[in-house]
Backbone as a chain_set.jsonl record, in Angstrom:
{"seq": "MKRSRFSEEQIIAILKEQEAGMATADVCRRHGISSATFYKYQAKFGGLEVSEARRLRALEDENAKLKKLLAEAMLDNVVLKDLASKKW", "coords": {"N": [[7.655, 20.467, -4.522], [6.217, 19.628, -7.541], [3.506, 19.354, -8.751], [0.76, 17.203, -10.422], [-0.683, 17.243, -13.475], [-3.162, 16.338, -14.033], [-5.642, 14.989, -12.672], [-6.058, 12.686, -9.619], [-8.699, 11.148, -10.468], [-8.458, 11.466, -13.352], [-5.593, 10.02, -13.784], [-6.242, 7.259, -13.916], [-8.076, 6.735, -14.968], [-6.978, 7.024, -17.613], [-4.812, 4.845, -17.315], [-6.633, 2.556, -17.249], [-7.65, 2.611, -19.119], [-5.314, 1.636, -21.088], [-5.363, -0.455, -19.788], [-7.215, -1.814, -20.782], [-6.853, -2.652, -23.768], [-5.771, -1.265, -25.057], [-2.58, 0.026, -26.609], [0.194, 0.611, -24.502], [1.622, 3.033, -25.508], [-0.011, 4.105, -27.872], [-1.347, 5.181, -25.87], [-0.591, 7.119, -23.791], [0.726, 8.51, -26.211], [-2.397, 10.109, -27.001], [-2.482, 11.562, -25.261], [-0.137, 12.924, -23.485], [1.786, 12.329, -22.564], [4.852, 11.208, -21.831], [6.09, 7.493, -21.722], [7.975, 7.016, -19.041], [6.255, 8.383, -17.462], [3.847, 7.644, -17.802], [4.756, 4.788, -16.731], [5.341, 5.26, -14.311], [2.897, 5.751, -13.176], [1.271, 4.313, -13.164], [3.114, 2.011, -11.348], [1.715, 3.755, -9.468], [-0.983, 4.162, -8.883], [-1.182, 1.835, -9.921], [-4.305, -0.667, -9.941], [-6.02, 0.806, -8.064], [-9.199, 2.016, -7.764], [-10.858, 5.713, -7.445], [-12.411, 6.364, -5.676], [-10.225, 5.018, -3.342], [-8.46, 5.944, -3.924], [-8.156, 8.59, -3.857], [-8.583, 8.788, -0.608], [-5.518, 7.646, -0.449], [-4.289, 10.74, -1.05], [-5.347, 11.908, 0.82], [-4.575, 10.693, 3.468], [-1.678, 10.617, 2.553], [-1.757, 13.505, 2.586], [-1.997, 14.03, 5.961], [-0.35, 12.722, 6.774], [1.995, 14.279, 6.683], [1.428, 16.183, 7.433], [1.91, 15.223, 10.391], [4.667, 14.34, 10.373], [5.022, 17.177, 10.812], [4.517, 18.632, 12.85], [5.868, 16.178, 14.668], [8.411, 17.346, 13.908], [8.832, 19.491, 14.846], [7.713, 19.686, 17.449], [10.76, 18.22, 18.817], [12.175, 19.519, 17.685], [11.734, 21.656, 19.717], [11.932, 20.208, 22.364], [14.438, 19.606, 22.415], [15.832, 21.876, 22.024], [14.893, 23.043, 25.048], [15.847, 20.805, 26.328], [18.733, 21.198, 26.046], [18.657, 24.176, 26.937], [17.885, 23.944, 29.431], [20.088, 22.346, 30.147], [22.397, 24.323, 30.975], [24.515, 26.187, 33.078], [24.028, 28.655, 34.975]], "CA": [[6.664, 19.161, -4.979], [5.727, 19.986, -7.945], [1.81, 18.582, -9.16], [0.858, 16.586, -11.699], [-1.614, 18.682, -14.426], [-3.623, 14.944, -14.086], [-5.409, 14.343, -11.27], [-5.906, 10.646, -9.428], [-9.228, 10.213, -11.561], [-7.796, 11.344, -14.858], [-4.569, 9.121, -14.472], [-7.039, 6.207, -13.006], [-8.842, 5.997, -16.271], [-5.853, 7.004, -18.276], [-4.177, 3.427, -17.18], [-7.901, 1.908, -17.121], [-6.763, 2.878, -20.728], [-4.043, 0.703, -21.186], [-5.44, -2.088, -19.642], [-8.582, -2.564, -21.134], [-6.243, -3.013, -24.453], [-4.538, -0.089, -25.865], [-1.054, 0.062, -26.554], [1.291, 2.211, -23.909], [2.464, 4.026, -26.852], [-1.163, 5.173, -28.23], [-2.056, 5.964, -24.389], [1.098, 7.693, -23.496], [0.284, 10.21, -26.904], [-2.504, 10.677, -26.354], [-2.244, 12.075, -23.482], [0.842, 13.637, -24.159], [2.572, 11.868, -21.727], [6.079, 10.366, -21.395], [5.711, 6.422, -20.642], [8.265, 6.962, -17.961], [4.903, 8.616, -16.186], [3.375, 6.312, -17.753], [4.506, 3.511, -15.889], [4.92, 6.268, -12.811], [1.177, 6.385, -12.616], [1.319, 2.719, -12.75], [3.123, 1.531, -9.945], [1.851, 4.257, -8.211], [-2.065, 4.306, -8.687], [-2.32, 0.568, -10.634], [-5.365, -1.42, -9.027], [-6.552, 0.933, -7.346], [-10.245, 3.221, -7.302], [-10.686, 6.777, -7.717], [-11.807, 6.556, -4.361], [-9.457, 5.245, -2.837], [-6.49, 7.324, -4.864], [-8.757, 9.976, -2.547], [-8.385, 8.104, 0.569], [-4.864, 7.766, -0.749], [-4.609, 11.523, -0.799], [-6.002, 12.36, 1.708], [-3.175, 10.113, 3.868], [0.026, 11.601, 2.433], [-1.436, 14.678, 3.426], [-2.497, 13.571, 6.968], [0.576, 12.229, 7.333], [2.809, 15.752, 6.265], [1.304, 17.228, 8.822], [2.154, 14.504, 11.602], [5.755, 14.694, 10.214], [5.68, 18.68, 10.425], [4.243, 18.231, 14.196], [6.807, 15.533, 15.135], [10.246, 17.89, 13.953], [8.38, 21.092, 15.502], [7.972, 18.937, 19.091], [11.363, 17.128, 18.323], [13.646, 20.994, 18.198], [11.619, 21.853, 20.712], [12.681, 19.395, 22.986], [16.706, 19.281, 21.885], [16.41, 23.302, 22.686], [14.616, 22.81, 26.185], [17.122, 21.008, 27.247], [20.058, 22.532, 25.462], [18.802, 25.519, 28.116], [18.471, 22.863, 31.074], [21.889, 22.131, 30.766], [23.308, 25.58, 30.848], [24.537, 26.238, 34.683], [22.657, 30.09, 35.267]], "C": [[6.052, 20.041, -5.992], [4.286, 18.871, -9.074], [2.163, 18.277, -10.619], [-0.407, 17.005, -12.136], [-2.711, 17.226, -14.25], [-4.144, 14.771, -13.162], [-5.806, 12.761, -11.009], [-6.965, 10.177, -10.8], [-9.076, 10.14, -13.153], [-6.141, 10.185, -15.24], [-5.252, 7.72, -14.415], [-7.341, 5.766, -14.919], [-7.945, 6.274, -17.659], [-5.531, 5.299, -18.016], [-4.712, 2.447, -17.165], [-7.797, 1.451, -19.321], [-6.97, 2.04, -21.42], [-5.208, -1.076, -20.556], [-6.656, -2.703, -20.366], [-8.274, -2.793, -22.703], [-5.207, -2.142, -25.509], [-3.188, -0.158, -25.082], [-0.732, 1.169, -25.328], [1.056, 2.328, -25.216], [1.263, 4.958, -27.717], [-1.249, 6.125, -27.128], [-1.698, 7.09, -24.315], [0.908, 9.291, -24.772], [-0.958, 10.702, -27.111], [-2.84, 11.59, -25.924], [-1.639, 12.766, -23.086], [1.854, 13.068, -23.285], [4.296, 10.725, -22.132], [6.025, 7.786, -20.972], [7.071, 6.228, -20.075], [7.97, 7.362, -17.093], [4.636, 7.329, -16.684], [3.152, 5.314, -16.331], [4.506, 3.892, -14.147], [3.569, 6.356, -12.014], [1.323, 5.052, -12.74], [1.092, 2.273, -11.925], [2.348, 2.998, -8.126], [0.008, 3.908, -7.805], [-2.224, 3.082, -9.783], [-2.933, 0.449, -9.375], [-6.056, -0.391, -7.931], [-7.99, 2.121, -8.119], [-10.227, 4.559, -7.024], [-10.924, 6.909, -6.009], [-11.415, 5.885, -3.294], [-8.029, 5.96, -3.328], [-7.043, 8.081, -3.409], [-7.795, 9.98, -1.037], [-6.952, 8.468, 0.656], [-3.923, 8.99, -0.133], [-4.144, 12.171, 0.549], [-4.96, 12.1, 3.046], [-2.023, 10.236, 3.554], [-0.32, 12.861, 3.416], [-1.398, 14.46, 5.154], [-1.111, 12.966, 7.898], [1.787, 12.742, 7.236], [2.654, 16.446, 7.323], [1.412, 16.711, 9.49], [3.951, 15.241, 11.723], [5.764, 16.389, 10.604], [5.889, 18.489, 12.397], [5.651, 17.549, 14.675], [8.344, 16.363, 15.363], [9.545, 19.108, 14.429], [8.531, 20.746, 16.909], [9.637, 18.621, 19.249], [12.225, 18.465, 18.788], [12.995, 21.061, 19.325], [12.466, 21.473, 22.221], [14.157, 19.792, 23.46], [16.573, 21.537, 22.48], [15.881, 22.907, 24.571], [15.908, 21.758, 26.496], [18.455, 20.815, 27.231], [20.136, 23.594, 26.863], [18.186, 24.916, 29.521], [19.708, 22.902, 31.591], [22.214, 22.797, 30.63], [23.37, 25.789, 32.535], [24.16, 27.964, 33.714], [24.146, 30.611, 36.187]], "O": [[5.442, 21.05, -5.64], [4.423, 17.936, -9.862], [2.99, 18.613, -11.467], [-1.283, 17.16, -11.285], [-3.548, 17.794, -14.952], [-3.391, 14.299, -12.311], [-5.864, 11.865, -11.852], [-6.673, 9.425, -11.73], [-9.385, 9.248, -13.942], [-5.721, 9.755, -16.314], [-4.589, 6.899, -15.049], [-6.948, 4.894, -15.693], [-8.276, 5.716, -18.705], [-6.204, 4.539, -18.712], [-4.094, 1.384, -17.098], [-7.857, 0.562, -20.17], [-7.915, 1.618, -22.087], [-5.495, -2.206, -20.952], [-6.934, -3.899, -20.456], [-9.296, -3.154, -23.287], [-4.316, -2.37, -26.328], [-2.798, -0.286, -23.921], [-1.254, 2.279, -25.218], [0.267, 1.656, -25.88], [1.431, 6.106, -28.126], [-1.243, 7.354, -27.19], [-2.349, 8.058, -24.709], [0.928, 10.493, -24.51], [-0.915, 11.881, -27.464], [-3.599, 12.438, -26.393], [-2.128, 13.519, -22.244], [2.968, 13.564, -23.451], [4.39, 9.626, -22.678], [5.926, 7.194, -19.897], [7.594, 5.212, -20.532], [8.554, 7.243, -16.016], [5.004, 6.24, -16.244], [2.283, 5.105, -15.485], [4.03, 3.302, -13.177], [3.237, 6.76, -10.899], [1.779, 4.781, -11.629], [0.013, 1.974, -11.414], [2.407, 3.1, -6.901], [-0.313, 3.492, -6.692], [-3.199, 3.137, -10.532], [-2.641, 0.931, -8.281], [-6.62, -0.89, -6.957], [-7.656, 2.961, -8.954], [-9.401, 4.768, -6.136], [-10.095, 7.344, -5.21], [-12.068, 6.003, -2.258], [-6.92, 6.303, -2.919], [-6.523, 8.116, -2.293], [-6.887, 10.672, -0.575], [-6.656, 9.34, 1.474], [-3.109, 8.82, 0.775], [-3.137, 12.667, 1.055], [-4.534, 13.081, 3.654], [-1.186, 9.918, 4.399], [0.261, 13.238, 4.434], [-0.354, 14.958, 5.574], [-0.92, 12.825, 9.106], [2.749, 12.049, 7.567], [3.439, 17.124, 7.985], [0.927, 17.451, 10.346], [4.421, 16.071, 12.501], [6.926, 16.792, 10.654], [6.921, 18.301, 13.041], [6.542, 18.309, 15.055], [9.139, 16.266, 16.297], [10.308, 20.009, 14.082], [9.344, 21.358, 17.6], [9.821, 18.986, 20.41], [12.81, 18.569, 19.866], [13.602, 20.49, 20.231], [13.259, 22.13, 22.896], [14.7, 20.14, 24.508], [17.335, 22.135, 23.24], [16.789, 22.456, 25.269], [16.945, 22.243, 26.95], [19.184, 20.386, 28.125], [21.104, 23.816, 27.59], [18.109, 25.583, 30.553], [20.253, 23.215, 32.65], [22.945, 22.54, 29.673], [22.366, 25.571, 33.213], [24.079, 28.28, 32.526], [24.144, 31.669, 36.816]]}, "num_chains": 1, "name": "protein.A"}
């Protein structure tokens, strides 16, 4: 997946500019993002503080690692069951 060119801290700062009263179109133009990107950021990071966003990122990374480990374990389990079911 393509990474954002903005960090979580920068995204939250952009969202806070809009919350402070600046027009959404002006914020988007100033930072060079589309309004769709702005609303996507708002859906994901709206209401979060910087520390909460860092924790969210850490949890997402840990979740991805755990999902990968689970998939590998399930694959190993299927292979072992297949080998055990064959008659030698």
